[in-house]
Legacy VTK file of the C-alpha trace (Angstrom):
# vtk DataFile Version 3.0
C-alpha trace
ASCII
DATASET POLYDATA
POINTS 162 float
16.289 16.434 -16.711
14.441 17.994 -13.785
15.250 16.112 -10.450
12.359 15.160 -8.202
12.152 17.035 -4.875
13.762 15.284 -2.150
11.128 14.298 0.454
12.401 14.137 4.176
12.388 10.604 5.596
10.102 12.007 8.500
7.392 13.026 5.933
7.479 9.714 4.461
7.256 7.801 8.040
4.621 10.314 9.053
2.568 9.342 5.937
3.038 5.875 6.266
2.011 6.021 9.801
-1.058 7.956 9.250
-2.202 5.372 6.480
-1.653 2.677 9.225
-4.152 4.748 11.388
-6.507 4.642 8.625
-6.029 0.917 7.731
-6.756 -0.158 11.496
-9.657 2.640 12.187
-12.558 0.790 13.306
-15.595 0.566 11.017
-19.041 -1.110 11.176
-19.115 -4.762 10.478
-20.992 -4.256 7.134
-18.283 -1.379 5.856
-15.018 -3.451 6.616
-15.216 -4.890 3.206
-15.189 -1.747 1.641
-12.185 -0.119 3.258
-9.329 0.807 0.932
-6.057 -0.641 1.280
-4.580 2.541 2.741
-1.121 1.109 4.115
-0.815 -0.867 0.655
-1.557 2.654 -1.285
0.943 4.544 0.562
3.849 1.844 0.512
3.209 1.638 -3.409
3.385 5.464 -3.628
6.531 5.756 -1.799
8.385 2.613 -3.166
7.628 4.026 -6.744
8.403 7.827 -5.883
11.752 7.158 -3.916
12.717 3.485 -4.541
16.114 4.202 -3.010
14.560 5.298 0.179
11.629 3.122 0.766
11.635 -0.645 0.150
11.095 -4.133 1.579
12.547 -3.341 4.980
9.681 -0.401 5.349
7.018 -3.194 4.291
8.317 -5.648 6.600
8.293 -3.119 9.635
4.768 -1.887 8.907
3.639 -5.512 8.611
5.035 -6.306 12.046
3.080 -3.031 13.340
-0.127 -4.348 11.702
0.258 -7.680 13.362
0.686 -6.325 16.557
-1.908 -4.033 16.104
-4.583 -6.414 14.771
-3.532 -9.260 16.952
-3.044 -11.788 13.990
-0.241 -14.230 13.667
3.154 -12.484 13.719
4.607 -12.271 10.289
1.403 -12.432 8.557
0.984 -8.852 7.276
4.994 -8.419 7.389
5.174 -11.213 4.740
2.552 -9.574 2.545
3.621 -5.870 2.780
7.204 -7.029 2.259
6.178 -8.845 -0.755
4.261 -5.965 -1.992
7.514 -3.743 -1.966
9.399 -6.516 -3.525
6.878 -6.542 -6.367
7.009 -2.717 -6.371
10.382 -2.958 -6.683
10.625 -5.124 -10.007
7.964 -3.085 -11.695
9.238 0.359 -10.776
10.878 1.342 -14.201
7.748 0.585 -16.108
5.511 1.909 -13.581
6.761 5.720 -13.855
6.222 5.533 -17.648
2.672 4.761 -17.399
-0.438 7.131 -17.361
-2.645 7.587 -14.148
-5.214 4.913 -15.627
-2.530 2.580 -16.449
-0.984 2.969 -12.896
-4.148 2.492 -11.259
-4.664 -1.189 -13.510
-1.138 -2.102 -12.054
-2.328 -0.969 -8.421
-5.329 -3.150 -8.834
-2.902 -5.921 -9.907
-0.387 -5.717 -6.932
-3.100 -5.120 -4.306
-5.272 -8.018 -5.957
-1.978 -10.168 -5.433
-1.345 -8.904 -1.924
-4.904 -9.880 -1.040
-4.863 -13.135 -2.747
-1.681 -13.968 -0.597
-3.487 -12.625 2.664
-6.536 -14.938 1.685
-4.203 -17.994 1.114
-2.595 -17.276 4.459
-5.821 -17.129 6.378
-6.968 -20.090 4.703
-3.947 -22.024 5.641
-4.240 -20.796 9.458
-7.844 -21.803 9.345
-10.245 -18.970 8.621
-11.540 -20.188 5.451
-13.750 -18.370 3.131
-14.695 -19.084 -0.450
-16.131 -15.761 -1.696
-14.149 -13.131 -3.607
-15.268 -10.329 -1.599
-11.518 -10.041 -0.269
-10.961 -8.109 -3.741
-13.023 -5.238 -3.110
-10.465 -3.465 -1.271
-8.037 -3.570 -4.149
-10.672 -2.278 -6.474
-11.398 0.521 -4.472
-7.715 1.232 -3.709
-7.193 1.284 -7.503
-9.787 3.777 -8.086
-8.689 6.027 -5.296
-4.772 5.988 -7.008
-5.312 8.819 -9.253
-6.635 11.168 -6.684
-3.906 9.886 -3.972
-0.809 9.950 -6.560
-1.938 13.333 -7.580
-2.338 14.922 -4.066
0.962 13.586 -2.941
2.772 14.907 -5.860
1.073 18.439 -5.147
2.155 18.034 -1.560
5.775 17.149 -2.638
5.792 20.415 -4.887
4.604 22.544 -2.055
7.226 21.055 0.510
9.857 21.726 -2.156
8.698 25.388 -2.709
8.895 26.176 1.058
LINES 1 163
162 0 1 2 3 4 5 6 7 8 9 10 11 12 13 14 15 16 17 18 19 20 21 22 23 24 25 26 27 28 29 30 31 32 33 34 35 36 37 38 39 40 41 42 43 44 45 46 47 48 49 50 51 52 53 54 55 56 57 58 59 60 61 62 63 64 65 66 67 68 69 70 71 72 73 74 75 76 77 78 79 80 81 82 83 84 85 86 87 88 89 90 91 92 93 94 95 96 97 98 99 100 101 102 103 104 105 106 107 108 109 110 111 112 113 114 115 116 117 118 119 120 121 122 123 124 125 126 127 128 129 130 131 132 133 134 135 136 137 138 139 140 141 142 143 144 145 146 147 148 149 150 151 152 153 154 155 156 157 158 159 160 161
């Protein structure tokens, strides 16, 4: 059985920080709802690709950074991203056997659960909203998953070849 190429931890952290920058990049008010969940996508990718190197700790640290950047209650995003990494660890063996379309459906479920928990936390804190528009980023992210996964696998192969 061929081994997957070993990706340097620096490349993993750089891609996660790039996703963090894309996640907090300012958009017009009308377009905020259509922003893909970049950080969630990258966390899912690396948790599934290298589960021994990326996990709940990474989700927690990235969540704390999101809390600090966005000025939300400290721990809100940390809880959400740590939960996402934990759920990725639970479904890891099945996820790798799925096709890209099935993986996209699972990404939709994982990010939808993440968005649901985030909405629940916002409701507890006081920012109540009754519409389901908070699930649109999960849908857009699931549509982007095959492209992102294919692109990063090609990048990994290129890094391994050089």
